[in-house]
C-alpha positions as CSV (number, residue, x, y, z in Angstrom):
1,X,36.2,20.3,-33.2
2,X,33.8,18.2,-34.9
3,X,36.4,16.3,-36.3
4,X,38.1,15.7,-33.0
5,X,34.7,15.0,-31.2
6,X,33.8,12.0,-33.9
7,X,37.5,10.6,-33.5
8,X,37.7,10.3,-30.0
9,X,34.4,10.3,-28.2
10,X,33.7,6.8,-28.5
11,X,37.1,5.4,-27.4
12,X,36.8,8.0,-24.2
13,X,33.5,7.1,-23.4
14,X,34.3,3.3,-23.3
15,X,37.6,4.6,-21.2
16,X,35.3,6.2,-18.7
17,X,32.9,3.3,-18.5
18,X,35.9,0.9,-18.2
19,X,36.7,3.1,-15.2
20,X,33.1,3.8,-13.6
21,X,31.0,1.2,-14.4
22,X,28.0,3.5,-15.4
23,X,27.3,4.2,-18.9
24,X,25.8,7.3,-17.8
25,X,28.2,8.7,-15.6
26,X,30.9,7.8,-18.4
27,X,28.6,9.8,-21.2
28,X,28.4,13.0,-19.0
29,X,32.3,12.7,-18.0
30,X,33.4,12.6,-22.0
31,X,31.2,15.7,-22.7
32,X,32.6,17.4,-19.6
33,X,36.7,16.0,-20.7
34,X,35.4,17.6,-24.3
35,X,33.9,21.0,-22.7
36,X,37.0,21.1,-20.7
37,X,39.2,20.5,-23.8
38,X,37.7,23.3,-25.5
39,X,38.0,25.6,-22.7
40,X,41.8,25.6,-22.6
41,X,42.2,25.3,-26.3
42,X,40.1,28.2,-27.5
43,X,43.1,29.9,-29.7
44,X,45.6,27.3,-30.1
45,X,45.6,24.6,-32.9
46,X,47.8,21.3,-31.8
47,X,47.7,18.3,-33.5
48,X,45.8,15.2,-32.9
49,X,48.2,12.9,-30.8
50,X,48.8,15.8,-28.5
51,X,45.1,16.5,-28.3
52,X,44.3,13.0,-27.6
53,X,46.9,12.9,-24.7
54,X,45.2,15.9,-23.3
55,X,41.5,14.7,-23.6
56,X,42.7,11.6,-21.8
57,X,44.2,13.5,-19.1
58,X,41.2,15.7,-18.7
59,X,39.3,12.2,-18.7
60,X,41.5,10.7,-16.0
61,X,41.7,13.2,-13.6
62,X,37.9,13.6,-13.9
63,X,37.3,10.2,-13.0
64,X,39.5,10.8,-10.2
65,X,37.6,13.6,-9.2
66,X,34.3,11.9,-9.2
67,X,35.5,8.9,-7.4
68,X,37.2,11.2,-4.5
69,X,33.4,12.9,-4.5
70,X,31.8,9.4,-4.3
71,X,33.8,8.4,-1.2
72,X,33.4,11.6,0.4
73,X,29.6,12.2,-0.2
74,X,28.6,8.3,-1.1
75,X,27.4,7.7,-4.5
76,X,23.9,8.9,-5.4
77,X,21.4,5.8,-6.8
78,X,18.4,5.9,-9.2
79,X,15.3,6.0,-7.5
80,X,14.5,2.7,-8.9
81,X,17.4,1.3,-7.2
82,X,16.8,3.0,-3.9
83,X,13.9,0.5,-2.7
84,X,16.5,-2.2,-2.9
85,X,18.2,-0.5,0.1
86,X,15.0,0.3,2.4
87,X,15.2,-2.1,5.3
88,X,12.8,-4.8,4.6
89,X,12.3,-5.8,8.4
90,X,9.1,-4.7,10.1
91,X,8.8,-1.9,12.5
92,X,8.8,-3.0,16.0
93,X,5.0,-2.0,16.6
94,X,4.4,-4.6,13.2
95,X,6.3,-7.0,14.7
96,X,4.7,-7.1,18.0
97,X,1.0,-7.4,16.3
98,X,2.5,-10.1,14.5
99,X,3.7,-12.1,17.3
100,X,0.5,-11.3,19.0
101,X,-1.8,-12.7,15.8
102,X,0.5,-16.0,15.5
103,X,-0.1,-16.8,19.4
104,X,-3.7,-16.3,18.4
105,X,-3.5,-18.4,15.6
106,X,-1.4,-20.9,17.1
107,X,-4.3,-21.2,20.2
108,X,-7.4,-21.2,17.9
109,X,-5.2,-24.0,15.6
110,X,-4.3,-25.9,19.0
111,X,-7.8,-25.9,20.2
112,X,-9.5,-27.4,16.6
113,X,-9.9,-30.9,16.0
114,X,-7.0,-33.2,15.0
115,X,-8.6,-34.2,11.7
116,X,-9.8,-30.4,11.0
117,X,-5.7,-28.8,11.7
118,X,-4.3,-31.5,9.4
119,X,-6.6,-30.9,6.6
120,X,-6.0,-26.9,6.9
121,X,-2.3,-27.1,7.5
122,X,-2.0,-29.5,4.7
123,X,-3.6,-27.6,2.5
124,X,-2.2,-24.0,3.6
125,X,1.0,-25.0,4.7
126,X,2.3,-28.1,2.5
127,X,-0.1,-27.2,-0.7
128,X,-1.5,-30.4,-0.5
129,X,-4.7,-30.9,-3.0
130,X,-7.9,-31.6,-1.5
131,X,-7.9,-35.3,-2.8
132,X,-4.8,-35.9,-1.3
133,X,-5.4,-34.7,1.7
134,X,-8.7,-36.8,1.6
135,X,-6.5,-39.8,0.6
136,X,-4.3,-39.4,3.7
137,X,-7.5,-38.6,6.3
138,X,-9.3,-41.4,5.1
139,X,-12.3,-39.0,4.3
140,X,-13.7,-37.6,1.2
141,X,-12.6,-34.2,-0.6
142,X,-15.9,-32.7,0.4
143,X,-15.5,-33.5,4.0
144,X,-11.9,-31.8,3.6
145,X,-13.4,-28.7,1.7
146,X,-15.6,-28.7,5.3
147,X,-12.7,-29.2,7.6
148,X,-10.7,-26.2,5.8
149,X,-13.4,-24.2,6.1
150,X,-14.5,-24.6,9.3
151,X,-10.5,-24.3,10.5
152,X,-10.4,-20.9,8.3
153,X,-13.5,-19.6,10.1
154,X,-12.3,-20.2,14.0
155,X,-8.9,-18.5,13.0
156,X,-10.8,-15.6,11.7
157,X,-12.8,-15.2,14.6
158,X,-10.1,-15.4,16.8
159,X,-8.4,-12.2,15.3
160,X,-11.9,-10.6,14.9
161,X,-12.5,-11.2,18.6
162,X,-8.9,-9.5,19.3
163,X,-9.2,-6.8,17.1
164,X,-12.5,-5.7,18.6
């Protein structure tokens, strides 16, 4: 039996992998095929070609059974992959809160002086540096910092007043 396993296990595992595309399932199926072969041939001696054919037949039947079971029950995924299947969409209450917060922030931004609002949006949305914003607004970089700080303070106060 040991010689048979050494001779055919790698080929049988590759065959199972080509059909299943899952290395763990292919390894398990290979072991199961050999176990079933041993159970069916306890007292019999057979030649290598017949043994190889019988092993491949057992493996083929196991693959068919596994595929049918997966179609019926669905395929089990490792826990690491299950997280990728979770719905990333926010729940209804979270979505409502986010829309309300957005409305508050929009109102707060609309109430800001134009340069203050523009400085914040250019920094946080467009990703421009203070020097780039200063050049666009014709102010100093320190003034850009003051505009951004003022805008952030107003936005935070708007959210805090709504929460409390």
